[in-house]
Structures are given as C-alpha cells and as structure tokens.
N, C-alpha and C positions, 0 to 999 in steps of 0.2 A: 425769373426776370432776365437773367443774363442770356438765356437762349433767344429771347426776343430781340435783344440788342445785337447778338451775334448774327442772327438770320437777317436782320435789317441791314447790318453793315455789309454782309456778303451781297445782298441785293443791291445796295447802293454802289458798291464797287463794280458789280456786274453791269449796272446801268452805265457807268462811266466807260467801261470797256466797250460796250455795245455802241455807245455814242461815238467813240473814236473809230470803231470799225465801220459804221455807216458813213461817216465822213471821209473814210479812207485815209486816216491819219495814222502815224505810228501809235502803237498801243499805249505807250507812256509818253505821249506828246507833252502833256502837262500833268505831272504826277500829283500836284496838290489838288487837282480836281478829284482824283480818286479818293483822297483823304476826306475832302469835303462831302462828296457823295456818300461815302461810307459813314461819316458822322451823321448826316441827315437820315440815312437809312436806320442807323442805330437808334436815333431819337424817335423815329416813327415806329420802330419795332417796340420800344419801351412803352410808347403811348398806346399801342394796340393791346399790349399785355395788361396795362393798367385799366383800360376800358373794359376788357374782358373780365378782369377780376371784379371791378366795380359793378358791372352788370350782373354777374353771378351773385354777388352779395345782395343786390337789390331784389333779384328774383327770389332768393332764399327768404328774404324778409317779407316779401309779398305773399309767399306760400304760407309762412307762419301766421301772418295776419289773417289770411283766408281760412286757415284751419281753426283759428280761435273764433272767428265769426261763425263758422259752420258748427262748431261745438256748442256755442251759445244757442243757435237756432234749433239744434237737434234735441236739446234737453227739454223735457216737458215741463 
C-alpha cells in the first residue's frame, strides 16, 4: 500500500513541476503547491491500490461461487 502512495506522491510532485515549466515560472515558485499535488497524488495512489485489492477479492469470490454452482450441476 505504501508503494501506491509513494508513486502517487511522485506523480503529483511531477505534475506541479511540469505545470510551472509550461507556464515558464521558476521551478519552486509556490512550494506549497508541490506538497498539495503530492498529497493529492498519494491519496489517489492509495485509492487505486484499494480498488485493485477490492476488485481482486470480488473476482476470487465470484470464481468460488461459480465453481460451487458448476460442481452441483455436474453431479448426477
């Protein structure tokens, strides 16, 4: 889970750097923006990891249910 937050924070920080570069501002014109973007990126990274884990658990549950139904149908 920490890796998702770390990757998200790096992505958010990079977005802030890119935004300043496109506007031709000094790299650290407003340093609090970098912190805010990194925080938003970390939050989004955590949500992606949670979504992936939840989806994997739901798929595993669906597979087990399908196997149970198929086992009942196959028995004579």
